[in-house]
Every structure is written in C-alpha cells, then in structure tokens.
C-alpha positions, 0 to 999 in steps of 0.5 A: 500499500505504501508504494501507492501513496502517490495515488492516494493524493491524486487530484488533491487541491493545492493550498489556497486554492479555495479548497484547502479544507478538502485537502486537509480532511483527505490527509487526515482521513489517511492518517486515521487509517494509516499514519505511515501512509499519510506521512508518505502521501503528505510528502508527495502532496507537499512536493506537488504544491511546492513545485507548482508554487515555484513553477518547476517544470512538469513531470513527463510521467507524473503517475509513475513518480513518487516524491518526498520533501527532504529538507531537514538539516539544509547544511548537510548537503552541498550544492556545486555547479560545473562550468557548463551550468549543471548542478549536483548535490553531495552529502548525507541527508537524514530523515528521508521518509520514503527513502526506499520508495520515493523515485524523486525528492526535493532537497535543500542544499547549501550553494555559493549563493545561499540555501537552494531547493533541488529536484533529484532522482533517487537512484543508486549510486548517486542517491543511496539509502543507508542501511541501519539508519532508521531503527525506529519502532514508531513510524518504522514503515515510513523508512526515513533512512539517511540518504547519501548523495554522491555528485547526484545530478540536481535541478534547481527549483526556484532561487536561493531562499525561495523554498522557505520564503514562499507563503506555501511553506507554512501551508505545508506545515499545517498539512502535517498537523492535519495528518496528526489530527487524523492519527489522533482520531484513529487512536480515539476510535479505539476508545469510542468502539469500547464504549459502544461495545461494552459497559465502560465505567464512568471514568472511562466515559469521562475520558471519552467526553474529554477526547471528543472536546479536544478533537473538536478543538483541533478540527475547528483550528484546521478549518479556520486556518483553511478559511484564512489561507483560502481568503489570503493565499499570498499572506504570511501564514507563519503565525497561523501555521505555528498556532495550529500546529501547537494546538493539534500537537497539544490535542493529539498528546492529550488524546493519547493520554486519555485513551491510555488512561481509559483503557489501560494496557489491554489495547496496547498489548493485544490490539496490534493496530491500535498499538502501532497507531499509538507508536506511530503517532507518538513519533510523528508528533515529535516533528513538532519542536515542542516548547521551541514552537511555543516560544516562536509563537510568543515572539510572533505574537509580540509583533502581531497581537492576536485577535483575542 
C-alpha cells in the first residue's frame, strides 16, 4: 500500500485554491487509517504544491513518480555547479521518509549563493539509502533512512531562499498537523468502539467526553486556518501555522493520554493496529518542536497581537 501513496493524493486541491479544507480532511482521513501512508502521501502532496508554487517544470510521467520533501538539516548537503551550468548535490541527508520508495525528492542544499531547493532522482549510486539508519519502532514503515548523495545530478527549483520564503512553506506545515489530527482520531476510535460495545466505567466515559472536546477544538483550528489561507493565499501564514500546529500537537498528545488512561494496557498489548497507531503518532508528533514552537509563537505575537 505504501508504494501507492502518490495515488492516494491524486487530484488533491492545492493550498490556497479555495479547497484547502478538503485537502486537509483527505490527509486526515489517511492518517486515521494509516499514519505511515499519510506521512508519505503528505510528502508527495507537499512536493506537488511546492513545485507548482515555484513553477518547476512538469513531470513527463507524473503517475509513475513518488516524491518526497527531504529538507531537514539544509547544511548537510552541498550543491556545486559546473562550468557548463549543471548542478549536483553531495552529502548525507537524514530523515528521508520514503527513502526506499520515492523515485524523486526535493532537497535543500547549501550553494555559493545561499540555501537552494533542488529536484533529484533517487537512484543508486548517486542517491543511496543507508542501511541501519532508521531503527525506529514508531513510524518504522516510513523508512526515513539517511540518504547519501554523491555528485547526484540536481535541478534547481526556484532561487536561493525561495523554498522557505514562499507563503506555501507554512501552508505545508499545517498539512502535517492535519495528519496528526487524523492519527489522533484513529487512536480515539479504539476508545469509542469500546464504549459502544461494552459497559465502560464512568471514568472511562469521562475520558471519552474529554477526547471529543479536544478533537473538536483541533478540527475547528484546522478549518479556520483553511478559510484564512483560502481568503489570503499569498499572506504570511507563519503565525497561523505555528498556532495550529501547537494546538493539534497538544490535542493529539492529550488524546493519547486519555485513551491510555481509559483503557489501560489491554489495547496496547493485544490490539496490534492500535498499538502501532499509538507508537506511530507518538513519533510523528515529535516532528513538532515542542516548547521551541511555543516560544516562536510568543515572539510572533509580540509583533502581531492576536485577535483575542
């Protein structure tokens, strides 16, 4: 199923297209069923949006391509340009989700004129996923190994700084939060199913009520963000995105706690799908930066006070 992740997001509306909410609900639906698939599909969808926003050349056979966005630790790759104008990238890039299944990727690298974004084809020996570099339990199926680039041919996408300087950078960040929300609803499904099929004690039912309120809050935050982005797609969305990500991170973390306290160890030890979903969501949420994100939001609020 993971090999088909690009098909799962075929026809997905682009952020700011007037259908941003549909984009996020579809990503959330994938996350509810399978967070690994959602992670890979979100990367492919984000690559599609980035390439459209930066006016990259279209693919010759898009249906056969599976893209990732491997932009963590920009300084880990170096970009060089030859006298004839051709680019290549070299170095080890960690956190490459879909290392063994992506056919192409967008990578950041340091060039003489700054940090640039490049499109690369993932093919050995120019791009080699390294064994034993993803010993994870949670999100194990995302295959986020380190990839070693050795003079890998690269095509520039946009100019220096364009990747992080565009409004869509923050739109993509909210798309990740939509996947977290979907994963949290999947964890909550186990508690809801237990409540519907057996008599739970009042404490467990209280946890279910708390979970419902939390998920409602996250859904409203995502919906509000979608409406704001569609209304002003070119506006700076940094504050909005960081706020939504902190809300969904907090909600999902609390959902994990409530469901665990309500049902105890049973589902974690005897329900493989639930245990895997809990492990996957726990790891995926750490794509946020916790208190660092909160501090960033506080700094942004000093310059642009909130509506409340």
